[in-house]
C-alpha positions in Angstrom: -8.9 -20.5 9.3 -6.6 -17.7 9.7 -4.9 -14.7 8.2 -1.0 -14.6 7.5 -0.7 -11.4 9.5 3.0 -11.6 9.6 3.5 -12.4 6.1 0.9 -9.7 5.4 2.9 -7.4 7.3 5.9 -7.9 5.5 4.0 -7.3 2.3 2.3 -4.3 3.5 5.2 -2.2 5.0 6.9 -2.9 1.2 4.0 -1.5 -0.5 2.9 1.2 1.8 6.6 2.4 2.1 6.9 2.6 -1.7 6.7 5.4 -4.1 3.2 5.6 -5.4 0.3 8.3 -6.1 0.1 8.4 -2.1 3.7 8.8 -1.2 4.3 11.1 -4.1 1.2 13.5 -2.8 2.4 12.9 0.8 6.2 13.8 -0.1 5.4 16.8 -2.4 3.0 18.4 0.7 5.5 17.7 3.2 8.1 19.5 1.5 6.2 22.5 0.2 4.1 23.2 3.5 6.0 21.7 6.4 5.0 18.5 8.2 3.0 20.4 10.7 0.5 22.0 8.4 0.5 18.4 6.4 -0.9 16.8 9.4 -4.6 16.8 8.5 -3.9 15.7 5.0 -1.7 12.8 6.6 -4.4 11.7 8.8 -7.2 12.0 5.9 -4.7 9.8 3.4 -4.4 6.8 6.3 -8.0 7.0 7.1 -9.0 7.0 3.5 -7.9 3.5 3.0 -10.6 2.2 5.6 -13.1 3.3 3.0 -11.6 0.8 0.5 -10.8 -2.2 2.6 -14.3 -2.9 4.6 -16.4 -3.0 1.5 -13.9 -5.0 -0.3 -13.3 -7.2 2.6 -17.3 -8.1 2.7 -17.7 -8.3 -0.4 -14.9 -10.4 -1.5 -15.2 -12.8 1.4 -18.7 -13.4 0.8 -17.9 -13.9 -2.7 -15.0 -16.5 -1.8 -17.3 -18.6 0.1 -19.5 -19.1 -3.0 -17.2 -19.2 -5.6 -13.8 -20.6 -4.4 -12.1 -20.8 -7.6 -12.5 -16.8 -8.3 -11.0 -16.2 -5.0 -7.8 -18.3 -6.4 -8.2 -16.4 -9.9 -8.0 -12.8 -8.1 -5.1 -13.9 -6.0 -2.8 -14.2 -9.0 -4.4 -11.5 -11.0 -3.6 -9.1 -8.2 -0.3 -10.5 -7.8 0.6 -9.6 -11.6 -0.8 -6.3 -11.1 1.5 -5.9 -7.9 4.4 -7.2 -10.0 3.8 -4.6 -12.8 3.6 -2.0 -10.1 7.1 -3.4 -8.8 8.6 -2.7 -12.2 7.6 0.7 -12.4 9.0 1.7 -9.1 12.2 -0.1 -10.0 12.2 2.3 -12.8 10.8 5.5 -11.2 13.1 8.3 -10.3 12.2 10.9 -7.6 11.2 14.5 -8.2 10.2 17.2 -6.0 6.8 17.9 -7.8 4.3 20.7 -7.5 1.6 21.5 -5.3 -1.4 24.0 -4.7 -0.7 27.3 -3.0 -2.9 26.0 0.1 -1.7 22.6 1.9 -4.6 20.4 1.2 -6.9 19.3 4.3 -8.4 16.2 5.9 -11.0 15.5 3.2 -8.8 15.7 0.2 -6.7 13.0 2.0 -9.7 11.1 2.4 -9.9 10.7 -1.3 -6.3 9.7 -2.3 -6.7 5.9 -1.6 -10.2 5.4 -2.8 -8.8 7.0 -6.2 -5.3 4.9 -6.0 -5.2 1.7 -8.0 -2.1 0.6 -6.1 -4.3 1.1 -2.9 -6.8 -1.2 -4.6 -4.2 -3.3 -5.9 -2.5 -4.2 -2.4 -5.7 -4.6 -0.6 -7.5 -7.2 -2.8 -3.8 -8.9 -2.8 -4.0 -8.9 1.1 -7.7 -10.7 0.9 -6.8 -13.0 -1.9 -3.1 -14.1 -1.0 -3.0 -13.8 2.6 -6.3 -15.3 4.0 -7.4 -18.7 4.2 -10.9 -19.5 2.8 -13.2 -20.0 5.3 -11.9 -17.3 7.6 -14.9 -15.3 9.0 -15.2 -12.2 7.2 -15.0 -9.7 10.0 -12.0 -11.5 11.5 -10.4 -11.4 7.9 -11.4 -7.6 7.4 -10.5 -6.5 10.7 -6.9 -8.0 10.2 -6.3 -6.4 7.1 -7.3 -3.1 8.0 -5.5 -3.0 11.3 -2.0 -4.0 9.6 -2.5 -1.6 6.7 -3.6 1.3 9.3 -0.1 0.5 11.3 1.9 0.7 8.2 0.4 4.0 7.2 0.5 5.4 10.7 4.5 4.6 10.8 5.3 5.2 7.2 3.1 8.0 6.1 4.2 10.3 8.4 7.9 9.6 7.5 7.6 10.1 3.6 5.8 13.6 4.7 8.8 14.6 7.1 11.5 13.1 5.5 10.6 12.0 2.5 11.4 15.3 0.5 14.9 15.2 2.0 15.8 11.8 1.1 14.4 12.4 -2.5 16.9 15.5 -2.6 19.7 13.3 -0.9 19.4 10.3 -3.9 17.8 12.5 -6.8 19.9 11.8 -10.1 22.7 9.8 -8.3 23.5 6.3 -8.9 22.0 5.5 -5.2 18.7 6.6 -6.6 18.4 3.4 -8.8 19.8 1.0 -6.4 17.2 2.4 -3.7 14.2 1.8 -6.3 15.5 -1.3 -7.2 15.6 -2.7 -3.6 12.2 -1.0 -2.8 10.9 -3.0 -6.2 12.6 -6.7 -5.0 11.1 -6.4 -1.7 7.7 -6.2 -3.2 8.3 -8.9 -5.3 9.9 -11.2 -2.9 6.9 -10.6 -0.9 4.4 -11.7 -3.2 6.4 -14.8 -4.2 6.8 -15.8 -0.5 3.2 -16.0 -0.2 2.2 -17.6 -3.8 5.0 -20.1 -3.3 4.6 -21.3 0.5 4.7 -18.5 2.8 1.1 -17.2 2.7 -2.1 -18.5 4.4 -2.8 -21.3 1.9 -0.7 -24.4 3.1 
């Protein structure tokens, strides 16, 4: 009974680090208002994912004990959704975007992940693909929550502080395409690694 924490860390880093609704909001906020003014928003975004992780964890793990086949089915459904997101990332092209006149605060950040389908997809994928059935609910949820929060603490400020500079450096250039395909490839590789021999189900 365990959580494949190392495999999930690779998967989580590839997901948290790739462009999506949350990172685009962080990039735009940092670019427009500066790193210091965006810090409350960054903190809200990071903690907002916890509002999804814990209810999903307790609900999914309880259902998994009662209906094991549903747990397995959700693993492949969530993997398919992540593959679709990876395809979208591969074909995404960065842009500076626009924002409000005043920097969004902590409360606004809390709402980002509960309303973000990418966040829901990666969280469900974490529980269904990296947690061995029978693992205690609290243990599984705590590991998933800690790994995701650790990735966010590192990667969200990077997007906020330097993401806009990276976007401007590669926007419209050949390197932009290669960057996005690399990020998407890392996402797909981490999911395949779990589905076919690298995850918790051995």
